[in-house]
C-alpha positions as CSV (number, residue, x, y, z in Angstrom):
1,M,0.2,-0.1,-0.2
2,T,1.2,3.4,-1.0
3,F,0.3,7.1,0.6
4,S,-2.5,8.7,-1.5
5,L,-2.3,12.1,-1.8
6,T,-4.6,12.5,-4.5
7,N,-8.0,10.4,-4.7
8,K,-8.8,6.9,-3.9
9,N,-8.4,5.3,-6.9
10,K,-4.7,7.2,-7.3
11,K,-2.0,6.0,-5.5
12,V,0.9,8.1,-5.2
13,S,4.4,7.4,-3.2
14,F,8.0,8.7,-3.3
15,A,8.7,4.7,-2.9
16,V,7.8,4.4,-6.5
17,P,9.9,6.0,-9.0
18,I,7.9,8.8,-11.5
19,K,7.2,7.1,-14.8
20,P,8.5,9.6,-17.5
21,K,5.5,9.9,-19.7
22,E,3.6,10.3,-16.3
23,P,0.3,13.0,-16.8
24,A,1.2,16.2,-14.7
25,L,-1.2,16.9,-11.4
26,T,-4.7,18.4,-12.6
27,E,-6.2,20.8,-11.3
28,D,-8.2,18.7,-8.4
29,E,-5.3,16.8,-7.7
30,L,-3.1,20.3,-7.1
31,R,-6.4,21.5,-4.9
32,S,-5.6,18.2,-2.8
33,I,-2.5,18.8,-2.3
34,L,-2.3,22.7,-1.5
35,P,-3.4,24.9,1.2
36,A,-6.8,26.8,0.5
37,S,-5.3,30.1,0.2
38,F,-2.2,32.0,0.3
39,R,-1.1,36.0,0.8
40,N,0.5,37.0,-2.1
41,G,1.3,40.8,-1.6
42,S,-0.1,43.3,2.0
43,A,-3.4,42.9,1.0
44,W,-4.6,40.3,-1.8
45,I,-5.6,36.9,-1.2
46,G,-6.3,33.8,-3.6
47,P,-6.2,29.9,-3.7
48,P,-2.8,28.4,-4.5
49,H,-3.4,25.8,-7.2
50,N,-3.7,28.5,-10.1
51,R,-0.5,30.5,-8.5
52,V,2.0,27.4,-7.7
53,R,5.0,29.9,-8.5
54,Y,3.8,32.7,-6.7
55,F,2.7,30.0,-3.9
56,L,5.8,28.7,-3.4
57,A,8.3,32.0,-3.9
58,D,5.6,32.6,-0.1
59,D,6.1,29.4,1.5
60,L,9.4,28.2,1.1
61,N,10.5,32.0,2.0
62,M,13.7,32.0,3.5
63,S,14.8,35.4,2.3
64,K,14.1,37.0,6.3
65,L,17.5,34.4,7.4
66,T,19.3,34.6,4.2
67,E,19.9,38.4,5.3
68,A,22.0,36.9,8.5
69,S,23.4,34.1,7.3
70,A,26.5,35.2,7.3
71,Y,26.5,35.8,10.7
72,F,25.3,32.1,11.6
73,F,28.9,31.0,12.8
74,V,27.8,32.8,16.2
75,L,24.5,31.1,16.5
76,G,26.6,27.5,17.6
77,K,27.2,24.2,15.9
78,V,26.6,23.1,12.8
79,K,23.8,20.2,13.8
80,S,20.6,18.3,12.6
81,P,17.6,19.3,15.2
82,R,17.1,16.8,17.5
83,P,13.4,14.5,17.4
84,L,10.4,15.3,18.7
85,H,10.4,13.1,22.0
86,Y,13.4,14.8,22.7
87,Q,12.0,18.3,22.4
88,Q,9.0,17.1,24.4
89,A,11.8,15.3,27.4
90,L,13.4,19.0,27.3
91,G,10.2,20.8,28.4
92,L,9.8,22.5,25.2
93,E,6.1,22.7,24.1
94,I,5.6,22.1,19.7
95,Q,3.6,25.3,18.3
96,V,2.5,25.3,14.8
97,S,3.8,28.0,12.7
98,E,3.6,27.9,8.8
99,R,6.9,30.2,8.2
100,L,9.5,28.7,7.3
101,D,11.5,31.1,8.4
102,T,10.4,30.8,12.1
103,H,10.9,26.7,11.5
104,L,12.8,25.1,15.0
105,L,13.0,28.5,16.7
106,W,12.5,28.3,20.1
107,A,12.1,30.3,23.5
108,N,10.6,30.7,26.5
109,G,9.6,27.0,26.9
110,K,8.3,26.4,23.1
111,I,9.8,25.9,19.6
112,Y,8.0,26.5,16.4
113,I,7.6,24.1,13.5
114,K,6.7,24.6,10.5
115,P,4.1,21.3,9.3
116,L,5.7,19.4,6.6
117,P,3.9,20.3,3.4
118,R,1.4,17.7,1.6
119,Y,2.8,18.9,-1.8
120,L,6.5,18.1,-0.4
121,L,5.0,14.0,0.0
122,E,4.0,14.3,-3.7
123,P,7.2,13.9,-6.3
124,K,5.1,14.8,-9.4
125,F,4.9,18.0,-7.2
126,W,8.9,18.3,-7.3
127,T,9.2,17.4,-10.5
128,E,6.9,19.7,-11.9
129,Y,7.5,22.6,-9.7
130,L,10.6,22.2,-7.9
131,D,12.7,20.7,-10.2
132,C,14.6,23.0,-12.9
133,P,13.7,22.8,-16.5
134,K,15.2,21.7,-19.4
135,S,14.5,25.6,-20.4
136,C,16.1,27.4,-18.1
137,P,19.6,28.2,-18.1
138,Y,20.9,27.3,-15.2
139,A,19.6,24.1,-15.6
140,T,22.9,21.8,-16.8
141,D,24.6,22.8,-13.8
142,F,21.7,22.8,-10.8
143,H,21.0,18.7,-11.9
144,L,25.1,18.3,-11.8
145,L,25.5,19.6,-8.6
146,R,22.5,18.3,-7.3
147,E,24.1,14.6,-9.0
148,S,27.6,15.7,-6.9
149,G,25.9,16.6,-3.6
150,L,27.2,20.1,-4.1
151,M,24.3,22.3,-4.1
152,R,24.3,23.7,-0.4
153,R,28.4,24.4,-1.2
154,S,26.6,27.2,-3.7
155,A,29.5,25.6,-6.0
156,Q,29.9,26.5,-10.2
157,F,30.2,24.5,-13.3
158,S,29.7,27.4,-15.3
159,Q,28.7,32.0,-15.2
160,E,25.5,30.6,-14.8
161,V,23.5,32.3,-12.0
162,P,21.3,30.3,-9.5
163,C,17.8,30.9,-10.9
164,E,14.6,30.6,-8.2
165,H,14.3,26.9,-8.6
166,S,17.5,26.2,-7.4
167,K,16.9,28.6,-3.6
168,L,13.4,27.1,-3.5
169,W,14.8,23.3,-4.4
170,K,17.0,24.3,-1.2
171,C,14.6,25.4,0.9
172,A,12.1,22.3,0.2
173,M,15.2,19.8,0.8
174,G,15.9,21.6,3.9
175,L,13.0,21.4,5.7
176,V,12.7,17.5,4.7
177,Y,16.4,16.6,6.0
178,S,14.8,18.8,8.8
179,Y,11.9,16.4,9.0
180,V,13.9,13.4,8.4
181,A,15.8,14.3,12.4
182,L,12.5,15.3,13.7
183,V,10.5,12.1,12.8
184,A,12.7,9.4,13.7
185,H,11.3,7.2,15.9
186,E,7.2,5.6,16.2
187,S,7.2,8.1,19.1
188,D,8.0,10.6,17.5
189,F,5.5,10.1,14.5
190,A,2.5,10.2,17.0
191,I,3.5,13.5,19.0
192,A,3.8,15.1,14.7
193,Q,-0.1,13.4,14.0
194,S,-1.1,14.8,17.8
195,H,0.2,18.4,16.5
196,K,-0.9,18.2,12.6
197,L,2.7,18.2,11.5
198,V,2.0,15.6,9.0
199,P,-1.0,14.5,7.0
200,D,-3.4,12.2,9.2
201,S,-4.1,10.2,6.5
202,L,0.0,9.5,6.4
203,E,1.2,5.9,7.7
204,F,4.5,5.3,9.7
205,H,5.7,2.1,7.4
206,E,5.0,4.9,4.6
207,W,6.7,7.9,6.1
208,K,9.7,5.0,6.4
209,L,9.8,4.5,2.6
210,F,9.5,8.4,2.2
211,V,12.7,8.7,4.6
212,D,14.2,5.6,2.8
213,R,14.1,7.1,-0.9
214,M,14.9,10.7,0.3
215,L,18.5,9.5,2.0
216,R,19.3,6.8,-1.0
217,G,22.5,7.9,-2.1
218,G,23.4,10.2,1.0
219,K,23.2,13.2,-0.9
220,L,20.4,14.6,0.9
221,Y,21.9,17.1,3.4
222,G,24.9,18.8,0.3
223,Q,21.4,19.9,-1.5
224,I,19.4,21.8,1.6
225,D,20.3,25.6,2.7
226,E,22.9,26.6,4.7
227,R,19.7,27.6,7.9
228,F,18.9,24.1,8.3
229,T,22.7,22.7,8.6
230,Y,22.1,24.2,12.8
231,G,19.0,22.8,13.1
232,E,17.1,24.2,16.6
233,L,18.0,28.2,17.1
234,D,17.5,29.8,20.0
235,L,15.1,33.1,19.4
236,A,16.7,35.5,21.3
237,R,19.9,35.1,20.0
238,L,18.9,34.9,16.4
239,N,17.2,38.5,17.1
240,T,20.3,39.5,18.3
241,V,22.0,38.6,15.5
242,M,19.0,40.6,13.0
243,M,19.9,43.8,15.4
244,L,23.3,43.7,14.7
245,H,22.7,42.9,10.9
246,R,20.7,46.5,10.7
247,P,20.0,47.7,14.1
248,L,19.2,50.9,12.8
249,R,16.0,48.8,11.1
250,Y,15.5,47.0,14.6
251,L,15.4,49.5,16.3
252,S,13.6,52.0,15.5
253,P,10.0,52.5,16.9
254,W,9.0,53.7,13.5
255,G,10.1,50.4,11.0
256,G,6.8,48.6,11.5
257,D,6.3,44.6,11.5
258,D,9.9,44.5,10.3
259,S,11.3,46.5,12.5
260,D,10.2,43.6,15.2
261,G,12.6,40.3,14.8
262,F,10.6,37.1,13.9
263,F,8.0,37.4,16.4
264,P,6.8,40.9,17.9
265,G,5.4,39.2,21.6
266,H,9.8,38.1,22.1
267,R,11.2,41.5,21.2
268,F,13.8,41.8,24.6
269,S,16.7,44.6,25.9
270,P,19.4,43.9,23.9
271,L,22.0,44.3,26.2
272,P,21.7,41.4,28.1
273,A,21.3,39.2,24.9
274,L,24.3,40.4,22.8
275,S,26.3,39.7,26.4
276,T,24.8,36.1,26.5
277,A,26.0,35.7,22.9
278,V,29.2,37.5,22.7
279,A,30.4,35.2,25.9
280,T,29.1,32.6,24.5
281,V,31.3,32.9,21.6
282,L,34.0,33.9,23.9
283,F,34.5,30.7,26.1
284,S,34.1,28.1,23.5
285,S,37.6,27.3,22.6
286,E,36.5,25.7,19.1
287,Q,34.5,28.6,17.9
288,T,37.6,31.4,19.2
289,K,39.9,31.1,16.1
290,L,37.2,30.9,13.4
291,V,35.6,34.3,14.8
292,M,38.9,36.0,14.8
293,L,39.5,34.6,11.2
294,K,35.7,36.7,10.1
295,L,36.8,39.5,11.7
296,K,40.2,39.6,10.3
297,Q,38.5,39.1,7.1
298,N,35.5,41.3,6.8
299,K,36.2,45.3,7.8
300,S,32.7,45.7,7.3
301,L,31.4,43.3,9.8
302,V,33.7,45.4,12.9
303,L,32.2,48.0,11.9
304,V,28.5,46.9,12.0
305,I,29.9,45.4,15.3
306,V,30.8,48.8,16.5
307,I,28.0,50.5,15.3
308,S,25.8,48.0,17.0
309,C,26.9,48.6,20.5
310,L,27.3,52.3,20.1
311,W,23.1,51.7,19.4
312,I,23.0,49.1,22.3
313,I,24.1,51.4,24.8
314,L,22.1,54.6,23.6
315,Y,18.9,52.0,23.2
316,S,19.5,51.1,26.3
317,I,19.8,54.3,28.5
318,L,17.1,55.3,26.3
319,F,14.7,52.2,27.4
320,M,16.0,51.8,31.2
321,G,15.0,55.6,31.3
322,E,11.0,54.7,29.5
323,R,10.8,51.9,31.9
324,S,12.1,54.4,34.8
325,R,9.2,56.4,34.0
326,E,6.1,54.0,33.8
327,T,6.9,52.8,37.2
328,R,7.4,56.3,38.8
329,L,3.8,56.8,36.8
């Protein structure tokens, strides 16, 4: 038996390779594996089945994290996320978040996890909407990098600029990679289903077939976005990195939603958070040399840190003064 994604008569599974001449997904099949609606811009809301490209650009959007990717070395060691049963053993409460850039962020006893989209369990969807088409100038590089497992390292075989398909592919593969690590045991699978992280109709033996095919060849890790090499991320520390990256926009009270971190409810006084992050890095013998090397090679980073420290001091003074004034009132 294989996992049905479309209708009762048609069975689709990652355990069975796609036939070269298999027909494309129909509109009804797309409706069955995509959400009811999505946002495209600040006001427009519509169905995703007839705007799949726009939907994927939103659903697999990692632009906010990508902006701070050069600073990830201060966030800790490269490691895969730990299984769901272990997350619960640590006392972390699972919170569903459909935003990919908040996937596996944790704070205040909670960990935010994006449910695994149904469309990623449909092999034909990968071929039609995530794979780089033959007509794309980057197609040759794309398939060579996939086969060699060098996509994550952004290696180049030509002067062609990576296309949007390659970016979406790495984000999709990264999400799958995280779930391969999160749902390792049947107990993890039960936790995932109880929190609606995987489809209710999916069975554990079908999940194992999916994982087996994704891990086949040992090249999954080489196809993921760099963010997913870091597993869980401390939300407060990540907000500190974002503040260091764009201090003016982050600290500005007039900047709108983008001036906040990843969750407005987790805004913080930056001084203690920055002190924690700096102490973690400085007292990690394995990372001290890496930090010094990064600083020597990147003078602009040094300038950003200096300017950010000045802003932190100013912000802390204003913040403490405002809190003191509110207390007196």
